[in-house]
N, C-alpha and C positions, 0 to 999 in steps of 0.2 A: 237701304231698301233691298229686300230679297227678291231675286228673280224667280219666276215660276217656271218649272220644267214643262214647257208647252211648245214643242217643236212644230214648225209649219213649213219646212223646206225653205227654199230661197225665194225672196221677193225682189223684183227689180225696184229700185228706189229712185234713181236719177242718173243723169249723165253729167260728167264734168265738161261736156262740150255743148254747143247749142243744138237744139232739136229734140225730138221725141225718140222713144225707143223704136227700133226697127225690128219687126217680126220677120222671120224666115220660115220656110216649110221644108221638111225633109221626110224621107221614108225611114221607118223603123226596121230593125232586125225582126224577123218573124217571131211572133208570140211575145212581143215586148209590151208590157203594161207600164204606163207612166202616169204620174200624178202631177198636177201643176206645181212648178218649182223644183222638180227633180233635176239634179245635175246630170248632164248628158256627155257621152263620149261618142266617137264615131269610129267605125271599123268597116273597111271596104266600102266606104261611101254611105253606110247605113247607120242610123242613130240607135243607141241603146242607153240604158241606165248606167251612169258612171259607177265605178267601184271605188272602194276606199283606197285601192292601190293605183288608181288611174293617175297617170303622170301629166295629163292635160285635160282640160274641159272644153267641150264643143259649144256648150250653152246650157240653158235651163228651159224645161218644158213650159210652154205658155198655155197648154191645154192638156186635159187628161185623155188618154187612149187606153183601151182595153185590148190586151194581146189575144190573138187568135192563132192557133197553130197553122202554119202555112200561109199566113197573111202578113204583109208588110203594110202597116198603117201610115197614113200621112199625119204628121204632127207639126203644129206651130211651135216655134221655139224662139227664145231671145238669145242671139249669138253671144259668145264670150268675146266681146269686142272691147277694144281700148276705150276707156272713159266711162264704161258702164259700171255703176255701183249697185251692189246687191246687199240685202240683209239676210241674216240667218241666225239661228241660235247655236251657241256653243253647247255641244251635247255630252259633256262629261262634268264630273264634280271638281275638276281642276279649278282652283281659285284664280280667275283671271284678274290681272291688275293693269294699270296704265302702262306697265313695262312691256306689254304685248303689242303696243302700237307699232305698226310698221313690220311686225314679224310675219313670217309665212305660216300657213296652215293648210290642212287638207280637208277632205269631206268625210262625213260619216253617212253611209248610204244604207237604206232599208227599202222595203217594198210597200210601205204603207203611207207614203206621202209625207213622211216626217224625217227627212234628211237634214243634216246640219253640218256644223263646223267642228273640226278637231284640231286644236292648237298644238297638240302633241304629235301630229302626223308628220311623216318625213317626206310626203309627196309634194308639199309646198306649192299647190296649185292656186292658192288664194293668198292675198295680203290683207292683214287686218288694218283698216283705216280708222276705226274708232267705234264708239258705242252708238247703237241706234237710239234716237231720242226716246226717253221714257225708260230706258234700261239702266242698269248699274253694273259696275265692275263686281266680280265675284263669280259664283257658280251659275251656270245657265245664262250667261250674259247674251243679250241680243247684240250682234256685231254688224258693222258696215264693212264690206269686203269688196275687193276687186279681184278679178281673175288675172293671174300673172303668168300662168302657163296655159295657153289657149291652142287647141288644135283647129280652131276656126281662124284665128288671126296670127298664130305663132306666139312665141314668147313676147310678152308685152313689156314687162319691166325687168 
């Protein structure tokens, strides 16, 4: 089965612990626009869109906000907490196989709400846990991942 190239940023899927997802709120850096599922980092106590070279993730946006110059918006986010499992699409034509299970990956970031996973990245902020149900190994696979380098909770694994 071929996977469609249709990135959607990151979705919270489940927790490997009991309970539901816990949302937090924080203030953004001035003029920061975020889409639901965007990976986040934190600088000086303020939230911003994570970059492809980010060495830790703070969480993922749970709501969209539109940046305004000189304004720090309040945003709900899902923290990069131990036990939280997210899904996202691998955004390159690299042919992923089951050999990638347990490997580390980074994020591919853009400003249109279509961020995803990069298994070739050296930042290693995510760990590949498996395929999202309904996806297949190969190009543009939908993956289940955990954050392993968190600026919210510290290094997790």
